[in-house]
C-alpha positions as protocol buffer text, in pm:
chain_id: "A"
residue {
  index: 1
  type: MET
  ca { x: 5159 y: 1933 z: -1687 }
}
residue {
  index: 2
  type: ARG
  ca { x: 4959 y: 2015 z: -1382 }
}
residue {
  index: 3
  type: GLN
  ca { x: 4640 y: 2103 z: -1574 }
}
residue {
  index: 4
  type: VAL
  ca { x: 4673 y: 1784 z: -1804 }
}
residue {
  index: 5
  type: HIS
  ca { x: 4634 y: 1581 z: -1488 }
}
residue {
  index: 6
  type: LYS
  ca { x: 4350 y: 1821 z: -1348 }
}
residue {
  index: 7
  type: ALA
  ca { x: 4132 y: 1807 z: -1670 }
}
residue {
  index: 8
  type: ALA
  ca { x: 4161 y: 1450 z: -1723 }
}
residue {
  index: 9
  type: ARG
  ca { x: 4072 y: 1344 z: -1293 }
}
residue {
  index: 10
  type: MET
  ca { x: 3735 y: 1600 z: -1384 }
}
residue {
  index: 11
  type: ARG
  ca { x: 3678 y: 1426 z: -1680 }
}
residue {
  index: 12
  type: THR
  ca { x: 3704 y: 1103 z: -1493 }
}
residue {
  index: 13
  type: HIS
  ca { x: 3512 y: 1237 z: -1229 }
}
residue {
  index: 14
  type: LEU
  ca { x: 3211 y: 1363 z: -1405 }
}
residue {
  index: 15
  type: LYS
  ca { x: 3244 y: 1022 z: -1618 }
}
residue {
  index: 16
  type: ASP
  ca { x: 3187 y: 829 z: -1251 }
}
residue {
  index: 17
  type: ARG
  ca { x: 2880 y: 1115 z: -1185 }
}
residue {
  index: 18
  type: VAL
  ca { x: 2690 y: 1045 z: -1529 }
}
residue {
  index: 19
  type: SER
  ca { x: 2725 y: 685 z: -1458 }
}
residue {
  index: 20
  type: GLU
  ca { x: 2578 y: 684 z: -1118 }
}
residue {
  index: 21
  type: VAL
  ca { x: 2280 y: 913 z: -1209 }
}
residue {
  index: 22
  type: ARG
  ca { x: 2207 y: 638 z: -1505 }
}
residue {
  index: 23
  type: SER
  ca { x: 2249 y: 373 z: -1236 }
}
residue {
  index: 24
  type: LYS
  ca { x: 2026 y: 543 z: -1026 }
}
residue {
  index: 25
  type: SER
  ca { x: 1830 y: 612 z: -1347 }
}
residue {
  index: 26
  type: ILE
  ca { x: 1746 y: 229 z: -1401 }
}
residue {
  index: 27
  type: PHE
  ca { x: 1712 y: 139 z: -1065 }
}
residue {
  index: 28
  type: LEU
  ca { x: 1404 y: 385 z: -1023 }
}
residue {
  index: 29
  type: LEU
  ca { x: 1289 y: 308 z: -1357 }
}
residue {
  index: 30
  type: PRO
  ca { x: 1084 y: -65 z: -1246 }
}
residue {
  index: 31
  type: ASN
  ca { x: 948 y: 148 z: -905 }
}
residue {
  index: 32
  type: ALA
  ca { x: 797 y: 400 z: -1167 }
}
residue {
  index: 33
  type: PHE
  ca { x: 598 y: 136 z: -1327 }
}
residue {
  index: 34
  type: THR
  ca { x: 521 y: 13 z: -941 }
}
residue {
  index: 35
  type: MET
  ca { x: 400 y: 382 z: -864 }
}
residue {
  index: 36
  type: GLY
  ca { x: 194 y: 394 z: -1143 }
}
residue {
  index: 37
  type: SER
  ca { x: 15 y: 76 z: -1068 }
}
residue {
  index: 38
  type: LEU
  ca { x: -22 y: 226 z: -697 }
}
residue {
  index: 39
  type: ILE
  ca { x: -182 y: 548 z: -863 }
}
residue {
  index: 40
  type: CYS
  ca { x: -439 y: 389 z: -1082 }
}
residue {
  index: 41
  type: ALA
  ca { x: -567 y: 189 z: -787 }
}
residue {
  index: 42
  type: PHE
  ca { x: -584 y: 517 z: -560 }
}
residue {
  index: 43
  type: TYR
  ca { x: -708 y: 747 z: -834 }
}
residue {
  index: 44
  type: GLY
  ca { x: -991 y: 390 z: -878 }
}
residue {
  index: 45
  type: ILE
  ca { x: -1138 y: 448 z: -543 }
}
residue {
  index: 46
  type: VAL
  ca { x: -1173 y: 804 z: -548 }
}
residue {
  index: 47
  type: ILE
  ca { x: -1384 y: 777 z: -871 }
}
residue {
  index: 48
  type: ALA
  ca { x: -1568 y: 535 z: -733 }
}
residue {
  index: 49
  type: ILE
  ca { x: -1654 y: 701 z: -433 }
}
residue {
  index: 50
  type: GLU
  ca { x: -1791 y: 979 z: -702 }
}
residue {
  index: 51
  type: GLY
  ca { x: -1992 y: 715 z: -895 }
}
residue {
  index: 52
  type: GLU
  ca { x: -1787 y: 677 z: -1234 }
}
residue {
  index: 53
  type: PHE
  ca { x: -1726 y: 302 z: -1149 }
}
residue {
  index: 54
  type: ALA
  ca { x: -1697 y: 202 z: -1508 }
}
residue {
  index: 55
  type: ILE
  ca { x: -1369 y: 441 z: -1517 }
}
residue {
  index: 56
  type: ALA
  ca { x: -1298 y: 296 z: -1163 }
}
residue {
  index: 57
  type: ALA
  ca { x: -1298 y: -66 z: -1313 }
}
residue {
  index: 58
  type: LEU
  ca { x: -1056 y: 61 z: -1595 }
}
residue {
  index: 59
  type: SER
  ca { x: -806 y: 187 z: -1357 }
}
residue {
  index: 60
  type: ILE
  ca { x: -732 y: -114 z: -1206 }
}
residue {
  index: 61
  type: PHE
  ca { x: -697 y: -338 z: -1500 }
}
residue {
  index: 62
  type: LEU
  ca { x: -482 y: -44 z: -1638 }
}
residue {
  index: 63
  type: SER
  ca { x: -282 y: -106 z: -1260 }
}
residue {
  index: 64
  type: MET
  ca { x: -257 y: -503 z: -1413 }
}
residue {
  index: 65
  type: ILE
  ca { x: -108 y: -398 z: -1700 }
}
residue {
  index: 66
  type: LEU
  ca { x: 190 y: -187 z: -1514 }
}
residue {
  index: 67
  type: ASP
  ca { x: 216 y: -435 z: -1240 }
}
residue {
  index: 68
  type: GLY
  ca { x: 313 y: -676 z: -1512 }
}
residue {
  index: 69
  type: MET
  ca { x: 579 y: -454 z: -1621 }
}
residue {
  index: 70
  type: ASP
  ca { x: 777 y: -343 z: -1310 }
}
residue {
  index: 71
  type: GLY
  ca { x: 889 y: -719 z: -1271 }
}
residue {
  index: 72
  type: ARG
  ca { x: 959 y: -720 z: -1640 }
}
residue {
  index: 73
  type: VAL
  ca { x: 1169 y: -442 z: -1668 }
}
residue {
  index: 74
  type: ALA
  ca { x: 1335 y: -478 z: -1297 }
}
residue {
  index: 75
  type: ARG
  ca { x: 1464 y: -840 z: -1473 }
}
residue {
  index: 76
  type: LEU
  ca { x: 1556 y: -681 z: -1801 }
}
residue {
  index: 77
  type: THR
  ca { x: 1793 y: -404 z: -1629 }
}
residue {
  index: 78
  type: HIS
  ca { x: 1926 y: -604 z: -1356 }
}
residue {
  index: 79
  type: THR
  ca { x: 1788 y: -376 z: -1083 }
}
residue {
  index: 80
  type: GLN
  ca { x: 1580 y: -662 z: -896 }
}
residue {
  index: 81
  type: SER
  ca { x: 1610 y: -547 z: -494 }
}
residue {
  index: 82
  type: SER
  ca { x: 1458 y: -652 z: -199 }
}
residue {
  index: 83
  type: PHE
  ca { x: 1313 y: -264 z: -143 }
}
residue {
  index: 84
  type: GLY
  ca { x: 1145 y: -315 z: -532 }
}
residue {
  index: 85
  type: GLU
  ca { x: 979 y: -640 z: -423 }
}
residue {
  index: 86
  type: GLN
  ca { x: 825 y: -526 z: -89 }
}
residue {
  index: 87
  type: PHE
  ca { x: 677 y: -208 z: -274 }
}
residue {
  index: 88
  type: ASP
  ca { x: 532 y: -414 z: -537 }
}
residue {
  index: 89
  type: SER
  ca { x: 401 y: -642 z: -276 }
}
residue {
  index: 90
  type: ILE
  ca { x: 250 y: -333 z: -92 }
}
residue {
  index: 91
  type: ALA
  ca { x: 123 y: -209 z: -415 }
}
residue {
  index: 92
  type: ASP
  ca { x: -55 y: -522 z: -526 }
}
residue {
  index: 93
  type: MET
  ca { x: -211 y: -523 z: -204 }
}
residue {
  index: 94
  type: THR
  ca { x: -367 y: -176 z: -272 }
}
residue {
  index: 95
  type: ALA
  ca { x: -397 y: -267 z: -654 }
}
residue {
  index: 96
  type: PHE
  ca { x: -589 y: -591 z: -646 }
}
residue {
  index: 97
  type: GLY
  ca { x: -724 y: -607 z: -284 }
}
residue {
  index: 98
  type: VAL
  ca { x: -851 y: -301 z: -118 }
}
residue {
  index: 99
  type: ALA
  ca { x: -927 y: -94 z: -432 }
}
residue {
  index: 100
  type: PRO
  ca { x: -1123 y: -373 z: -587 }
}
residue {
  index: 101
  type: SER
  ca { x: -1310 y: -434 z: -287 }
}
residue {
  index: 102
  type: VAL
  ca { x: -1397 y: -36 z: -226 }
}
residue {
  index: 103
  type: ILE
  ca { x: -1497 y: -29 z: -606 }
}
residue {
  index: 104
  type: ALA
  ca { x: -1736 y: -365 z: -579 }
}
residue {
  index: 105
  type: TYR
  ca { x: -1903 y: -190 z: -217 }
}
residue {
  index: 106
  type: GLU
  ca { x: -1921 y: 133 z: -372 }
}
residue {
  index: 107
  type: PHE
  ca { x: -2081 y: -28 z: -707 }
}
residue {
  index: 108
  type: ALA
  ca { x: -2345 y: -253 z: -539 }
}
residue {
  index: 109
  type: LEU
  ca { x: -2258 y: -380 z: -222 }
}
residue {
  index: 110
  type: THR
  ca { x: -2373 y: -86 z: 34 }
}
residue {
  index: 111
  type: ASP
  ca { x: -2732 y: -195 z: -87 }
}
residue {
  index: 112
  type: LEU
  ca { x: -2671 y: -567 z: 119 }
}
residue {
  index: 113
  type: GLY
  ca { x: -2566 y: -386 z: 422 }
}
residue {
  index: 114
  type: GLY
  ca { x: -2365 y: -598 z: 676 }
}
residue {
  index: 115
  type: PHE
  ca { x: -2375 y: -886 z: 388 }
}
residue {
  index: 116
  type: GLY
  ca { x: -2238 y: -656 z: 143 }
}
residue {
  index: 117
  type: PHE
  ca { x: -1954 y: -521 z: 339 }
}
residue {
  index: 118
  type: ALA
  ca { x: -1838 y: -885 z: 433 }
}
residue {
  index: 119
  type: ALA
  ca { x: -1845 y: -981 z: 120 }
}
residue {
  index: 120
  type: ALA
  ca { x: -1639 y: -699 z: 16 }
}
residue {
  index: 121
  type: PHE
  ca { x: -1364 y: -787 z: 298 }
}
residue {
  index: 122
  type: ILE
  ca { x: -1355 y: -1163 z: 209 }
}
residue {
  index: 123
  type: PHE
  ca { x: -1231 y: -1079 z: -136 }
}
residue {
  index: 124
  type: CYS
  ca { x: -973 y: -814 z: 40 }
}
residue {
  index: 125
  type: ALA
  ca { x: -858 y: -1087 z: 296 }
}
residue {
  index: 126
  type: GLY
  ca { x: -834 y: -1324 z: 53 }
}
residue {
  index: 127
  type: ALA
  ca { x: -622 y: -1116 z: -208 }
}
residue {
  index: 128
  type: GLY
  ca { x: -367 y: -1018 z: 136 }
}
residue {
  index: 129
  type: ILE
  ca { x: -308 y: -1399 z: 247 }
}
residue {
  index: 130
  type: ARG
  ca { x: -299 y: -1499 z: -190 }
}
residue {
  index: 131
  type: LEU
  ca { x: -14 y: -1199 z: -194 }
}
residue {
  index: 132
  type: ALA
  ca { x: 163 y: -1326 z: 163 }
}
residue {
  index: 133
  type: ARG
  ca { x: 112 y: -1681 z: 76 }
}
residue {
  index: 134
  type: PHE
  ca { x: 266 y: -1601 z: -270 }
}
residue {
  index: 135
  type: ASN
  ca { x: 599 y: -1398 z: -119 }
}
residue {
  index: 136
  type: THR
  ca { x: 662 y: -1705 z: 104 }
}
residue {
  index: 137
  type: ASN
  ca { x: 623 y: -1973 z: -142 }
}
residue {
  index: 138
  type: ILE
  ca { x: 855 y: -1860 z: -393 }
}
residue {
  index: 139
  type: GLY
  ca { x: 1080 y: -2154 z: -545 }
}
residue {
  index: 140
  type: VAL
  ca { x: 851 y: -2361 z: -347 }
}
residue {
  index: 141
  type: ILE
  ca { x: 607 y: -2434 z: -593 }
}
residue {
  index: 142
  type: ASP
  ca { x: 637 y: -2538 z: -941 }
}
residue {
  index: 143
  type: LYS
  ca { x: 622 y: -2179 z: -1084 }
}
residue {
  index: 144
  type: GLY
  ca { x: 430 y: -2337 z: -1414 }
}
residue {
  index: 145
  type: PHE
  ca { x: 83 y: -2222 z: -1189 }
}
residue {
  index: 146
  type: PHE
  ca { x: -34 y: -2038 z: -939 }
}
residue {
  index: 147
  type: GLN
  ca { x: -129 y: -2180 z: -587 }
}
residue {
  index: 148
  type: GLY
  ca { x: -508 y: -2068 z: -593 }
}
residue {
  index: 149
  type: LEU
  ca { x: -637 y: -1740 z: -803 }
}
residue {
  index: 150
  type: ALA
  ca { x: -362 y: -1483 z: -858 }
}
residue {
  index: 151
  type: SER
  ca { x: -498 y: -1132 z: -701 }
}
residue {
  index: 152
  type: PRO
  ca { x: -479 y: -950 z: -1051 }
}
residue {
  index: 153
  type: ALA
  ca { x: -714 y: -1219 z: -1210 }
}
residue {
  index: 154
  type: GLY
  ca { x: -929 y: -1197 z: -892 }
}
residue {
  index: 155
  type: ALA
  ca { x: -976 y: -798 z: -915 }
}
residue {
  index: 156
  type: ALA
  ca { x: -1030 y: -833 z: -1275 }
}
residue {
  index: 157
  type: LEU
  ca { x: -1283 y: -1125 z: -1249 }
}
residue {
  index: 158
  type: VAL
  ca { x: -1502 y: -848 z: -1038 }
}
residue {
  index: 159
  type: MET
  ca { x: -1390 y: -535 z: -1196 }
}
residue {
  index: 160
  type: GLY
  ca { x: -1519 y: -728 z: -1507 }
}
residue {
  index: 161
  type: TYR
  ca { x: -1837 y: -745 z: -1389 }
}
residue {
  index: 162
  type: VAL
  ca { x: -1864 y: -403 z: -1261 }
}
residue {
  index: 163
  type: TRP
  ca { x: -1725 y: -272 z: -1646 }
}
residue {
  index: 164
  type: LEU
  ca { x: -1990 y: -496 z: -1832 }
}
residue {
  index: 165
  type: ALA
  ca { x: -2265 y: -385 z: -1598 }
}
residue {
  index: 166
  type: GLU
  ca { x: -2203 y: 10 z: -1626 }
}
residue {
  index: 167
  type: SER
  ca { x: -2112 y: -2 z: -2001 }
}
residue {
  index: 168
  type: ASN
  ca { x: -2378 y: -243 z: -2116 }
}
residue {
  index: 169
  type: ARG
  ca { x: -2807 y: -249 z: -2116 }
}
residue {
  index: 170
  type: LEU
  ca { x: -2804 y: -566 z: -1941 }
}
residue {
  index: 171
  type: PRO
  ca { x: -3130 y: -808 z: -1877 }
}
residue {
  index: 172
  type: GLU
  ca { x: -3408 y: -662 z: -1597 }
}
residue {
  index: 173
  type: TRP
  ca { x: -3320 y: -1009 z: -1427 }
}
residue {
  index: 174
  type: VAL
  ca { x: -2960 y: -923 z: -1365 }
}
residue {
  index: 175
  type: GLU
  ca { x: -3026 y: -532 z: -1311 }
}
residue {
  index: 176
  type: VAL
  ca { x: -3211 y: -699 z: -999 }
}
residue {
  index: 177
  type: TYR
  ca { x: -3001 y: -956 z: -862 }
}
residue {
  index: 178
  type: ASN
  ca { x: -2690 y: -675 z: -926 }
}
residue {
  index: 179
  type: ALA
  ca { x: -2575 y: -682 z: -609 }
}
residue {
  index: 180
  type: TYR
  ca { x: -2623 y: -1054 z: -528 }
}
residue {
  index: 181
  type: ILE
  ca { x: -2379 y: -1087 z: -808 }
}
residue {
  index: 182
  type: THR
  ca { x: -2129 y: -831 z: -725 }
}
residue {
  index: 183
  type: ALA
  ca { x: -2121 y: -995 z: -379 }
}
residue {
  index: 184
  type: GLY
  ca { x: -2101 y: -1337 z: -527 }
}
residue {
  index: 185
  type: LEU
  ca { x: -1798 y: -1287 z: -724 }
}
residue {
  index: 186
  type: CYS
  ca { x: -1627 y: -1103 z: -401 }
}
residue {
  index: 187
  type: ILE
  ca { x: -1694 y: -1446 z: -243 }
}
residue {
  index: 188
  type: TYR
  ca { x: -1581 y: -1701 z: -485 }
}
residue {
  index: 189
  type: ALA
  ca { x: -1263 y: -1488 z: -607 }
}
residue {
  index: 190
  type: GLY
  ca { x: -1174 y: -1405 z: -244 }
}
residue {
  index: 191
  type: VAL
  ca { x: -1191 y: -1745 z: -164 }
}
residue {
  index: 192
  type: THR
  ca { x: -1037 y: -1923 z: -458 }
}
residue {
  index: 193
  type: MET
  ca { x: -751 y: -1671 z: -410 }
}
residue {
  index: 194
  type: ILE
  ca { x: -640 y: -1911 z: -94 }
}
residue {
  index: 195
  type: SER
  ca { x: -780 y: -2244 z: -214 }
}
residue {
  index: 196
  type: ASN
  ca { x: -463 y: -2501 z: -350 }
}
residue {
  index: 197
  type: ALA
  ca { x: -636 y: -2505 z: -742 }
}
residue {
  index: 198
  type: PRO
  ca { x: -381 y: -2524 z: -972 }
}
residue {
  index: 199
  type: PHE
  ca { x: -376 y: -2177 z: -1222 }
}
residue {
  index: 200
  type: PHE
  ca { x: -190 y: -2165 z: -1563 }
}
residue {
  index: 201
  type: SER
  ca { x: 68 y: -1915 z: -1486 }
}
residue {
  index: 202
  type: GLY
  ca { x: 222 y: -1916 z: -1833 }
}
residue {
  index: 203
  type: LYS
  ca { x: 600 y: -1844 z: -1733 }
}
residue {
  index: 204
  type: ASN
  ca { x: 669 y: -2153 z: -1905 }
}
residue {
  index: 205
  type: MET
  ca { x: 550 y: -2086 z: -2260 }
}
residue {
  index: 206
  type: GLY
  ca { x: 821 y: -2301 z: -2464 }
}
residue {
  index: 207
  type: PHE
  ca { x: 528 y: -2406 z: -2638 }
}
residue {
  index: 208
  type: VAL
  ca { x: 458 y: -2138 z: -2813 }
}
residue {
  index: 209
  type: ARG
  ca { x: 678 y: -2185 z: -3131 }
}
residue {
  index: 210
  type: THR
  ca { x: 461 y: -2440 z: -3218 }
}
residue {
  index: 211
  type: LEU
  ca { x: 122 y: -2374 z: -3190 }
}
residue {
  index: 212
  type: PRO
  ca { x: -191 y: -2544 z: -3334 }
}
residue {
  index: 213
  type: PHE
  ca { x: -363 y: -2413 z: -3601 }
}
residue {
  index: 214
  type: TRP
  ca { x: -674 y: -2414 z: -3393 }
}
residue {
  index: 215
  type: PHE
  ca { x: -520 y: -2210 z: -3063 }
}
residue {
  index: 216
  type: VAL
  ca { x: -476 y: -1919 z: -3337 }
}
residue {
  index: 217
  type: LEU
  ca { x: -804 y: -1921 z: -3445 }
}
residue {
  index: 218
  type: VAL
  ca { x: -935 y: -1934 z: -3078 }
}
residue {
  index: 219
  type: LEU
  ca { x: -712 y: -1636 z: -3046 }
}
residue {
  index: 220
  type: ALA
  ca { x: -847 y: -1457 z: -3338 }
}
residue {
  index: 221
  type: LEU
  ca { x: -1214 y: -1521 z: -3271 }
}
residue {
  index: 222
  type: ALA
  ca { x: -1120 y: -1362 z: -2929 }
}
residue {
  index: 223
  type: PHE
  ca { x: -1020 y: -1073 z: -3084 }
}
residue {
  index: 224
  type: ILE
  ca { x: -1297 y: -1056 z: -3290 }
}
residue {
  index: 225
  type: CYS
  ca { x: -1521 y: -1071 z: -2982 }
}
residue {
  index: 226
  type: PHE
  ca { x: -1310 y: -818 z: -2788 }
}
residue {
  index: 227
  type: SER
  ca { x: -1298 y: -568 z: -3039 }
}
residue {
  index: 228
  type: SER
  ca { x: -1673 y: -576 z: -3094 }
}
residue {
  index: 229
  type: ASN
  ca { x: -1765 y: -581 z: -2705 }
}
residue {
  index: 230
  type: PRO
  ca { x: -1465 y: -577 z: -2483 }
}
residue {
  index: 231
  type: SER
  ca { x: -1627 y: -554 z: -2139 }
}
residue {
  index: 232
  type: LEU
  ca { x: -1808 y: -900 z: -2233 }
}
residue {
  index: 233
  type: SER
  ca { x: -1520 y: -1050 z: -2354 }
}
residue {
  index: 234
  type: THR
  ca { x: -1303 y: -890 z: -2045 }
}
residue {
  index: 235
  type: PHE
  ca { x: -1559 y: -1073 z: -1811 }
}
residue {
  index: 236
  type: VAL
  ca { x: -1580 y: -1379 z: -1995 }
}
residue {
  index: 237
  type: VAL
  ca { x: -1241 y: -1464 z: -2018 }
}
residue {
  index: 238
  type: PHE
  ca { x: -1182 y: -1414 z: -1660 }
}
residue {
  index: 239
  type: CYS
  ca { x: -1438 y: -1634 z: -1588 }
}
residue {
  index: 240
  type: ILE
  ca { x: -1315 y: -1923 z: -1799 }
}
residue {
  index: 241
  type: TYR
  ca { x: -1017 y: -1843 z: -1602 }
}
residue {
  index: 242
  type: ALA
  ca { x: -1168 y: -1804 z: -1250 }
}
residue {
  index: 243
  type: VAL
  ca { x: -1282 y: -2173 z: -1272 }
}
residue {
  index: 244
  type: SER
  ca { x: -1047 y: -2332 z: -1423 }
}
residue {
  index: 245
  type: GLY
  ca { x: -783 y: -2393 z: -1168 }
}
residue {
  index: 246
  type: TYR
  ca { x: -1052 y: -2664 z: -991 }
}
residue {
  index: 247
  type: PHE
  ca { x: -1141 y: -2795 z: -1347 }
}
residue {
  index: 248
  type: TYR
  ca { x: -794 y: -2903 z: -1388 }
}
residue {
  index: 249
  type: GLU
  ca { x: -726 y: -2995 z: -1005 }
}
residue {
  index: 250
  type: ILE
  ca { x: -1064 y: -3234 z: -1066 }
}
residue {
  index: 251
  type: TYR
  ca { x: -825 y: -3388 z: -1419 }
}
residue {
  index: 252
  type: LEU
  ca { x: -536 y: -3452 z: -1143 }
}
residue {
  index: 253
  type: PHE
  ca { x: -713 y: -3616 z: -873 }
}
residue {
  index: 254
  type: VAL
  ca { x: -927 y: -3834 z: -1179 }
}
residue {
  index: 255
  type: THR
  ca { x: -549 y: -3947 z: -1332 }
}
residue {
  index: 256
  type: GLY
  ca { x: -392 y: -3981 z: -978 }
}
residue {
  index: 257
  type: LYS
  ca { x: -135 y: -3713 z: -1102 }
}
residue {
  index: 258
  type: PRO
  ca { x: -3 y: -3515 z: -766 }
}
residue {
  index: 259
  type: ASN
  ca { x: -123 y: -3093 z: -752 }
}
residue {
  index: 260
  type: PRO
  ca { x: 195 y: -2934 z: -871 }
}
residue {
  index: 261
  type: VAL
  ca { x: 128 y: -2634 z: -609 }
}
residue {
  index: 262
  type: ARG
  ca { x: 84 y: -2811 z: -272 }
}
residue {
  index: 263
  type: PRO
  ca { x: 396 y: -2731 z: -115 }
}
residue {
  index: 264
  type: PRO
  ca { x: 639 y: -3056 z: 48 }
}
residue {
  index: 265
  type: ARG
  ca { x: 595 y: -2842 z: 383 }
}
residue {
  index: 266
  type: SER
  ca { x: 386 y: -3057 z: 631 }
}
residue {
  index: 267
  type: GLY
  ca { x: 349 y: -2706 z: 845 }
}
residue {
  index: 268
  type: ASP
  ca { x: 123 y: -2507 z: 582 }
}
residue {
  index: 269
  type: ILE
  ca { x: -191 y: -2433 z: 697 }
}
residue {
  index: 270
  type: ILE
  ca { x: -315 y: -2245 z: 371 }
}
């Protein structure tokens, strides 16, 4: 009889251990995606120093994909945690702030001396401020919009140009002003990230079941363009997105509608 009870206790203990290991594994899953994003960012920095700028830019895009998956995995597995949020924020600063700045600097901004350094730093600082503001304004502003350009989109704008310039034979005038174009994109992205322009976030997608035909057609054409010249299509898409917030803000001003991303707090400076 004792042996039966002992065997039952052992089975119960084994089940508890298996459940504990499974729980820890599920908890680690979203953090594994975050770690992957961080690894891609670090690799981008290292490979850029070696002069492989196209690969460096693509590593940041891969980092974007992994970053977009960690939060979704955490919600699907119900493993959201304070640690995961903090780790994700630090990884985002590295992947979409520090890494793109270093890659852009190594790619072209070294030719501009102090101005090139300043342009790269403006981007890096803008990403840092943008991420800090995002963390403090969670639940305060309309989740259907980003307050300023999201840091992954800012990184995609700059890295999209690096990828385009490295993968295609550009017009001579572009090559002549390559460093200034890179600096301009860094400064524009850095400033836009800390602006109050409302950028569509895609988090309120209730309309997807009633997509009009023209929208489907545009998506098809975009896919064709992406297939023929992915670097050009990617850069154009993020250029359009990077200015869309300002156009929408102008529309809101003209129509007298409120800006959905301005927090209703008088103490906000940025």
